[in-house]
Structures are given as structure tokens and as C-alpha cells.
N, C-alpha and C positions, 0 to 999 in steps of 0.2 A: 386507472382509477384504483386506489387502495380499497380493499374490502375487509370488513370486520364482522364478527358475530354481533358485537355490541359496541356502540359508541356512546360514551357518557359525556354529557355536556355539563361541565362544571367540576372543579377540582376541590370543592369544599368537603366538609365531613360526610355529607350524603354521597357526593360524587366519587370521592376517592375510595370510600369504603365499598361502594357498589362496584367500582372498577376492580378492586382487589378480590372481592368475592366472586365476581364473574370469572376472573382469571383462575381462581382456585377451582371453579366449577368446570374448567376446561374450555372456556369460551375465549376466542381471540378478541382482545379488548383494547380499545383506545379511549383515552380521556382528554377532553378538550378544555383548556383553561386560558382565559384571556390575560390574567395577571402573569407577571414574570415568575411568580412562585406558586406552588400548590398550597392547599389548605384553606382557600376561600376566605371569606370575611372572618370566620372564627379564629383561624391561626394568625392571619395577617393584621387585621384591624378590629378584632373583637375579643372573643373569649380569652385567648392566651395573653395578649399584651395588657388587657385590663387586669387580669389576675396577677401579672407581674407587678403592676403599679399598686394593686391592692395589698399584695404581700409586703412590698417595700414600705408603703405608708403605715401598715400595721406594725412593722418592726420599729418604725420611728415612734409610734404611739407607745409601744411597750417600753422603749428606752426612756421616753420622757416621763412616763407615769408609773411604771412598775419595777424598773430595774432597782431603784434605790430601796424599795420595799423588800427586795430579796437579798440585799447586801451587796449589790453590784454598783459600786460608786465610780462614776466616770463623768467626764465633761459632757454637758448637754450636746447631743449630736447636731450637726449642721447638715443642710441639704445641698448636695451637688446635683442640680437638676439635669445637667448634661450627662453626668455619669449614670444617673437613674434611667435616663432615656436609652443610654447604651446597653444597660442591663436588660431593659425591655426588648431592645432590638436583638440582642444575643439570644434571648429566650425564644423569640419568633424564629430566628434563623435555625436554631437547633431543631425545632419542630418541623419546619418546612423541609429541611434537608433530610429529616427522617422519613418523610413521605416520598421524597425522590428516591431514596434507597429502597423503600418498599415497592415502588413502581418497577425499578430495575430487577429486584428480586423476583417479582411476579410476572416479569416480561410484559408489562403494560406499555403501550405506546403513548407517550405524552405529546399531544398535538397542541402547539402554542398558537393562540389567536382567539378571536371572538367568533363563535359559531352561529350559523343560521341553518335552519332546516329548509332546503330548497324544494324538497318534495319528500313524500314518505320513503324512507330508506336512504335518503341522501343528505349529507351534511356538508355545508360549504364553509371553509376556513381560509381566509386570505386568498380568495379566488381559486382555491383548490377544492375539488369535490371528492368526498369520501363516501363510500357505500357501506351500509350496515344492515344486517337482518333485523336488528333491534336498536332502538334509540332510547336512552334514559335522559330525561331532562332533570338536571339537579343544579339549576343556575342560581339558587339561593334567593337572597333578599337584599334590599338596600334601605337606608334610612328614609323614613317618611317625614314630612313636615306639615305645617298647616298653611293655608293659602296666603295668609298675611305675613308670613315669615320666610325670608330668603336666606339660605345658608351660604356663607362665603368662606367658611373653614378658617377664618382669622379671628373675627370677633363673635360672629354668630356661627356656631359650629355644631356639627353632628358628633356622634360618638367617635367617628374617625378622627376629626380634627381635635377633639378633646384629649385624645391619647398622645398627641404630638404638639402641644402648645409650646411656643418659643420660650415662655417663662411661666412660673407659677403665678396665677392672678391673685390680686388682693381680694377681689369680689367675683362671685359667679352666680348667675341666675340660671336655674335648671327648669326647663318647661317639661313637666311630666314626672310623676312620682311612681314610675314603673321600675323594672329591674335595672335598666341601663342608667336612668337618671340617679337612682339611689346608689348604685355601685360607684359610678364616677364622681357623684357628689361627695360620697364618703372619702374617696381618695384625696380630693382636694381639701376637704375640711380637715383631714389629718395633717395635710401639708401646710396648714395655716390660712387657707382661703376662707373668707366668710361666704358661706353657701346658703342660698335661699331657693327653695323648691316651690314652684307654682303648679298646682294640680286642679284640673277642672272638677273632679269628683270630690266628695267629702271624706275620702279615705285613700290610703296609699295601696300599692300593689294590688290592682284590680284582679279579682278571681281567687284571691287567697282567703283563708279562714278569717272571719271577722276578728276573733280574739288575737290572732297572729298580727293582723293589721294594726290593731290598737297598741299592742305591746311593742311591736317593732318601731312604730312611729315614736312612741314615748322614749325608747332607747336612743334613737337617732337624734331626738331633740336634746337629750342629755349630753350627747356628743357634740352639740353646738350647731346642728343643722336647723335652720328655720323653715317653717312651712306656711304657705298661703293656700288654704284649701277652698274649694268651691269657687274657683276663679277662672274666668274664660279669657284667654289671651286674645287681645284685639290686634296687636301688631308688635313687631320687633324692628328696631332701626339701629343704625350705627353712625358714629362720627369717626374721626380718625383713630381715636384710642378708647372709645367707650360705647357700650351698647345700652339701649333703652327698651324696656318691655312695658307696653301698656296693657292693662288687664281690667276686667269688670268683675266685681264680686256678685255672684248670683243671688245672694240673700237680699241685697238692696239696690242692685244695678249701679252701684257707685263705681266711678272710674278712678284708676290709680296708675302711677308710673313707678318704675324701679330701674335704677341705673346699675350697671355692673361692667367690670372689665371684660368678662366673657359671658355670652349667653349660650347655654347648651340646650339644643333642641332634642329632647328625648321622648318623642311622641310615638314611638313604635317603628315598625319596619313594614315594607311592602314587597310583594313578589318582584323579582328581577327578571322580567321576560322581554324587555326591549331588545329588538334586533334579532329575535329568534325566528321571526317569520310566521308566528302562530296565526295571524289573521289570514294570510294566504292559504294556510292549511285548513282554515275554518275549524280550528280547535276550540272546543267548548271551554269557557271560562266562567267563574263565579262572579257575582256582583262586585266582589272585592278584588277582582283581577287575578284570582288564583286559578290554576289549571284544574278542571274537573277530572276526577279519576274514579274508577270503581274500586271494589274492595281488594283488587289485585294490582292497583296502581296503574291500570291501563287507561289511557286517554280515549277519546272517541275516534282517534286515528289508529288503525291497526299497527301493532308492533312499536308504538311509541308510548313510553311510560313516563311518569313524573313522580318525583319524591321531594321531601324536604320542605323548605320554606315556600316553594312555588305552589304547594297544594295545601288543602285545609289542615287545620290542627295547629298545635303550639309550635312557634318558631324556635325550636331547640336543636342544638347540634346532635345530641344523642338520639332524638326522635328521628332525625334525618339519617343517622348511621343505621339505626334499626331498620328503617325502610330500605336503605341501600342494600343491606344484607338480604332482606326478604325479597326484594324485587329481583335480585340476581338469581336467587334460588327459584323463583317463579319462572324466569326465562329459561333456566336450565332444566325445567321440568319437575322441580321439587315443589314442596308446599311451604313457601315462605310465609311467615306470620309475625304480626306485631300486636301486642296486647296494649291497646291505647288506654286502658284503665289503670295501667301500672307504669306510667311514665313520670319520673320525678322532675320537679323543678327546683332550682336552687338560686338563691341570691347570695353572692360571695362577699358580703360586707362583714364587719366584726361587731356583733356575732353574726354568724351565717343564718340564713332562713331556708328551710327546705320543706317540701310538701309532696304528697302523692295521694291519689285517689280522691274520695269525696271530702268536702269540708263538712262541718257540722250543719251548716245552713243548707247545703245541697242535699244532704241525707234527709233532713226534715221536709224539704220541699218535695222530695221524691216519696214522701209518706213512709220512709223507713223508720222503724222503731230502733233507736240506737242508744248505746251507753258510751260515756266518755271517760277515759282514764287520763289523768294529767299528773305530771311530776315536774316540779320546779328544779332547775339546776342549782338553786341555792342549797338543796339537800344532797348534792353530789360532791363527794370528797375531792375528787380530781379537779372539778371545776373550782372549788374553793382554793385549792393550792395554786391554781393557774390564773387567779383573778378573772374568772370567766363565768360568773354566777348568774348573769342576766339571761332570762328566757326559760323555756320549758319544753317538754315533750308532750304531745297530745295525740292520743289514739282514739279513733272512732270505730266502734265495733257494733255489729248487729246484736240487738238486745236478746234475741232468741237463740241464734246459732253461735254467737260470740265470734263470728268471722270478722276479720279486720277489713274495714271498708275504706279507711283513709288514715293518714298520719301527718302530723304537722310539727315541725321543730323550729324553735328559735333558740340558738345557743351555739356553743363551741363545736366545731366540726360537724355541724348539722348536715352539710352536703355529703359527708361520708356516712354518718349514722343512719340517714334515711334509707340506705340500701338494705339494711337488715329487714326493714319493714316492707320494702319492695319485694324481696325474696319471699317473705312470709305471705304477702298478698298473692304473689304469683302461684304459690302452692296451696292457696286457700286455707292458710293457717288461722287458728283462732288466737285471740289475745292470750288465752291460757297457755297455748303452745309456747308463746314467747316468754310468758311469765315463768314457766317451768324449766326454761333453758338456762343453764348456769352461765353467768356473765363474769368475766374476770374483774377483779378489784385491785386497785382503783382505776376505773376507766369511765369515760363519758358515757359509754354504751350501757352502763348500769341504769342510767336514766330511762332508757328504752324499757328495760325490764320492769322498773318501778311503775312506769305509766301503764304497762300491760297488767301489772298486779292491781293497779287502781281501777281497772275495768272489772275486777272481781271483788275480792274481800278487802282489798286496800293495799296501798304501798307500804313498805316497811319504814322508809326514812322520811316520810312526810309528816 
């Protein structure tokens, strides 16, 4: 029987980062992955392939709408869908092979197969049992659906199927106006698909700042995406070549139908714990099927830990990575830590949307006295030059201390810009600290400084 200090179940962002960190801490480590490649959902059928298609479709949009404005005269580009899919696959391969290299570099054993925990300290893979002093469950999540909708990955698809369609559809109905639905909807809208998004709530991107929600939806409508809000999907069915969604409007209980070539079910994700044997271990779960852990990511079973999408908190790759590093340090006798108040979230549409910390509404609900500084990208020189003036930077600061409590960005490179404010919040900086920091000109980041100035005596270019 092979023995390890740590066996990590799952080779996604949480699992592979935990494995590397454990090895760096001097722990004999193995990582179990059922897929043929490492990287989990994120690298194989999630974050990375979707960003490849988002990038490609954005370049198409730039060529169609902005090249001529810059004096770049060329024939209108055509789409080679097969070649675009190859580009996506090559991007995935480059990343997964990179993790394989890191495993070899850090002397981590890659155990291929689906794992189950036969008893505390023992992991079974393909009828072979391995022993470990510690086990980290990082098995990730899988797409969830609604009871009346059955996914076949051909006409009624999850995000996985939507990334590998056989052809670009003429019409697509997206169920759910969250991150996944909006990102993939925007990909196909830019490729020429007529996209309609059906959402149960009266607003998109649940949990985000209300002003961001309204502005973002308005921008997406301008890009040609249609929305049906306040609609409860009753069912989704398919014929040989067409899908049909039946939905009820909450405002008047009226029933409606919508046909589309493809129906994308983007109603969120659920923890992937099937086959792990958690019921036999009597492991405690939440009502949503997540694994219960304490502040050190320990389950109720000694020496078994859980991180990432299988535990409570936002299902984000970078949150899982942070937990992976922290739990490895805990096991090694260090003091691993994750600041859950400063975990950014990003939507990689064009423009991007990013946020961290409290929304304006959350701050007021918590009886926090706040001030808000906002700056529109319309006033940013770099944004004007790059045809990227939609959106704004919004900073929420404590009215008395000026400490930054949250930040929200709709605009170019929002996913990169947000980290300046993450660092500021991590170090307890005030809005004035950011405002007094020189920012290079001309850059998008000047909008951050202007928003911070707006928390005080006022922005310069507003």
C-alpha cells in the first residue's frame, strides 16, 4: 500500500495548487484526477476555453466595428469555426501541460482515476487503496439544472456543451443571467447568433451592485442581446433540430414559448461529491450539499479537509487556489489564512465587470455610513482612444475613516484594474491613499484614481 502525507482529491485550481503547496512544505503528496488532463473544470471546460472564445469573438467585433475608424481598411473577416475551436483546444493544452510540468518539478504523484474515501486515511482509486495521513477534498463542482430541463449537450446544453457546438447557431436561448450565461451569450452574440436570455429575477448578475447591474444590462442590450426578466422556466424540450423553452412571466402568470437552435442552461453549479463515499463516512454536509468545514477547512472527520467549490462561499477558481495554499500550510503546521472579504469576482465580457467587497446596498443594510466616489470611463483619455468608454469605476468608502469597503468596475480591463483596489483593501487603505498615488497617463487605471478623488473633494476630469 502506497503511503503519503497528503492525498488531494481533484486536480482543478484548488487541488493542484494545494498539491504544489503541500510539496513545497516538504509533504509527500499525491493528487488524484479522474479526467485525462489536470486543471479541472476551469482549465478544461470552463475559465480558459471560454476566455479563448471571448477573446476571439471580441477581436471579430473590433475588426467589424472599429478597424475602419482607425484607418485599418480590410475585407470584412469571416469565421472559420473549426479553426476557432482548434485555437481554443490549443489554449487548453498549453495550460494543462503546464500543470503536468509543475507536478513533475515538485515531485507530486499524479494518480489517474476517480477516487473514493474508503475509510479515514484511505483512498481507493481503480480498486487500488492508498494511505494518507491527511486527505484534501477538492473535487470541484458540476453544472446544475432545473427539474423540468434535461441536458443532452446537443440542443439543450450546459456550459460544457456550449463551448464545443458543432456549428454557430442562428438562435440561442440562455436560461440564467449570471456570469456563465452572460459570458457565453456574449460570445455567440458577437459571432452573429440571436441571443435571448431568460432570467427568473428582475435583474442580472445576482449579488452585484445594483448600479452595475443596470448599467451592464443596458450595455448588453446595446450589443444586441435580448432579455426576458422575471420569467420562470417551466420546461425545455427538443425536436431533431430545435429546442423550445416554455416560461411563465411572474408579473401576470402568462405562459409563453420560445424556439431556438440551442438552449444553454446556465443556472449555476453544484458541488461534485458523487462517488466520494461521504455518506459512509458520515461526513456533515450543508442543506445545499456542500461539505461543512471549520475555519481551518477541517471536516468533521479527523485529518480530512475540504476546499473550493465543494465548501461554502463563491465558486471561483481563485478562491479555491487561496484555500488550497492555506490548507496546505495548516497541514504543515503553519497558519494558513484567506481573507474572504477581499475576493474579487470578474465577468469577462466586453466591457468587463469586476467587483470586490461590499456593494453600496450591502453597506447601507449593515448600517454603515458610506460615501461613494464614481468616475465614468467617458472621461478617460485611453478609453476614448480605444473605443472603450462604456462604464465606470465606483468606490465605496467609510464616511468617517475613509477606508475602502468595496469597489465595482464596468469597463475596459476591469478584471485587471480591480486588483489595485483589492491590495488597497487588504492593507486597510483609505480612498485618499489611492487618490494621492500617482497613476501613469494615459492608462485605464487613472479612472481608479479619479473615483478615489471623487470620494473626497472631487475628480479632476469629471
